[in-house]
C-alpha positions in Angstrom: -46.8 -125.0 43.1 -44.8 -122.7 40.9 -48.0 -121.4 39.3 -49.4 -120.9 42.8 -46.3 -118.9 43.8 -46.6 -116.9 40.6 -50.2 -116.2 41.4 -49.3 -115.2 45.0 -46.4 -113.1 43.7 -48.8 -111.4 41.2 -51.3 -110.8 43.9 -48.5 -109.4 46.2 -47.2 -107.1 43.3 -50.7 -106.0 42.5 -51.4 -105.2 46.2 -48.1 -103.4 46.5 -48.9 -101.4 43.4 -52.3 -100.5 44.8 -50.6 -99.5 48.1 -48.1 -97.4 46.3 -50.9 -95.7 44.4 -52.8 -95.1 47.5 -49.8 -93.6 49.3 -49.1 -91.4 46.3 -52.8 -90.3 46.3 -52.6 -89.6 50.1 -49.4 -87.6 49.6 -51.0 -85.6 46.8 -54.1 -84.9 49.0 -51.8 -83.7 51.8 -49.9 -81.5 49.4 -53.2 -80.1 48.1 -54.2 -79.3 51.7 -50.8 -77.6 52.3 -51.2 -75.6 49.1 -54.7 -74.6 50.1 -53.6 -73.4 53.5 -50.6 -71.6 51.9 -53.1 -70.0 49.5 -55.3 -68.8 52.3 -52.3 -67.2 54.0 -51.3 -65.5 50.8 -54.9 -64.2 50.3 -54.7 -62.8 53.8 -51.3 -61.2 53.1 -52.7 -59.8 49.8 -55.7 -58.2 51.6 -53.4 -56.7 54.2 -51.1 -55.4 51.5 -54.0 -53.9 49.6 -55.2 -52.2 52.7 -51.8 -50.7 53.3 -51.6 -49.6 49.7 -55.0 -48.0 50.0 -54.0 -46.2 53.2 -50.7 -45.0 51.5 -52.6 -43.8 48.5 -54.9 -41.7 50.7 -51.9 -40.3 52.5 -50.2 -39.4 49.2 -53.4 -37.7 47.9 -53.7 -35.8 51.2 -50.1 -34.7 51.0 -50.5 -33.6 47.4 -53.6 -31.6 48.3 -51.8 -30.0 51.2 -48.8 -29.2 48.9 -51.2 -27.6 46.4 -52.8 -25.6 49.2 -49.4 -24.4 50.4 -48.3 -23.5 46.9 -51.5 -21.6 46.5 -50.9 -19.8 49.8 -47.3 -19.1 48.7 -48.6 -17.6 45.5 -51.1 -15.5 47.4 -48.3 -14.4 49.8 -46.1 -13.4 46.9 -48.9 -11.4 45.3 -49.5 -9.6 48.7 -45.7 -8.9 49.0 -45.6 -7.4 45.5 -48.7 -5.3 46.3 -47.0 -4.1 49.5 -43.8 -3.4 47.6 -45.8 -1.2 45.1 -47.6 0.6 48.0 -44.3 1.2 49.7 -42.7 2.5 46.6 -45.7 4.8 46.1 -45.4 6.0 49.7 -41.7 6.6 49.3 -42.3 8.5 46.1 -45.0 10.6 47.8 -42.7 11.3 50.7 -40.0 12.4 48.3 -42.5 14.7 46.5 -43.7 16.1 49.8 -40.1 16.6 50.9 -39.2 18.4 47.6 -42.4 20.5 47.9 -41.5 21.4 51.5 -38.0 22.3 50.5 -39.3 24.5 47.7 -41.8 26.1 50.0 -39.0 26.9 52.5 -36.9 28.4 49.8 -39.9 30.6 48.7 -40.4 31.6 52.3 -36.8 32.5 52.8 -36.7 34.5 49.6 -39.9 36.4 50.5 -38.5 37.4 53.9 
């Protein structure tokens, strides 16, 4: 009887051990499924982030290009302003020369009269 109880106890312990192993295996499979779903979500988030990064890079490149164009336009405007300033200085000098010549001519006319 004791040996029969021991055999039954051994069979029960063996069955419990198998059940525990089975439950652990099921738990691991469930965790693997959870991790797989989490991984898919992370992949989706990564793709979204990569898309956003790509769009931002394009915006930065466009902004840099626009800034370079504006700088170029600014340089061209400065060059035009310097040219206008030179032209204006030349016109002022010519006006002063003409005014001096006119004054000299008036003096000559007044002396000759």
